[in-house]
C-alpha angles and dihedrals in degrees: 000000000000093000089062094057111103121231090247089070121084092226091063089066100029092059091052093050093048091049093043090240094143112130090163092061115105093201093219143022113306122231098248092055092048088052092049092052091051091046092052095046107133097189118228098001109078092171089068089065093070139203122320131193124202109197119197086012097177110184090352102222090160095054093082092042091057092044095049090050088058103261125138096237130194124181131190137187131167094212111092091205092056094047092047093053094041091054091051092047095049098041135226095300092064102027093096090055090063112083127202101216148092114287091212097054105025113119100253116157114249116259092010103131134070092197140019115198117213122201122153093328104100091046090054091062124083110257090244088068096057096096089052089050090051093049092049092050091048091052095048100045124082118235107281089016118131140239100206140168140063126350125188118222115199128116104262120244108192095205091055102044160140106093097061113188134198121259108230111280098016095096090058090051091049101047103033091086093071106004143061119210107232102166132026126168139153119260118235101186103050121148112254096263090059100032115138094003103071129099132191105223138175117203115191117214110241137180090252115126101167 
């Protein structure tokens, strides 16, 4: 039965995407990301904008936004239902940029991305996997690259998730080993399940190792 499938299994998510049971999905490009893309506009030189990875991309509304802003974008999700719908949504020109695979084990080259975009991926993972997430992000980002996006702050209750939020202060403890927080602001257009508890943050990859 589907209700017995754990969140760590692709079918848990795939079945929800195929049945459109996705209350975490923004169904568009949120305001803070639109502002980031404007702020990082480098004019006539798209190559200066860099390579971006979107892990756990889901329906991938942001894929086209990054691409149209001049970024070299790659997205990945391990749920076949999500990838199928994301490829349809983004069209044939971007379909090959959407990988069906496991973010944690896919053969990405180390230090190969300028940005990693976070949206409802980290909070889908059990809290016990956060150090693995941090290490993977640190290994994929270039020095001075950025982990940016949306972070959910709510003390996690394992029996009620996902999503699993951060208790206040624990994100700083987690990321400080490899990252420096350079922007932090409240989010004003969250979906209902994240409303009032979501922050737009930009964490810069440093040489810190703790």
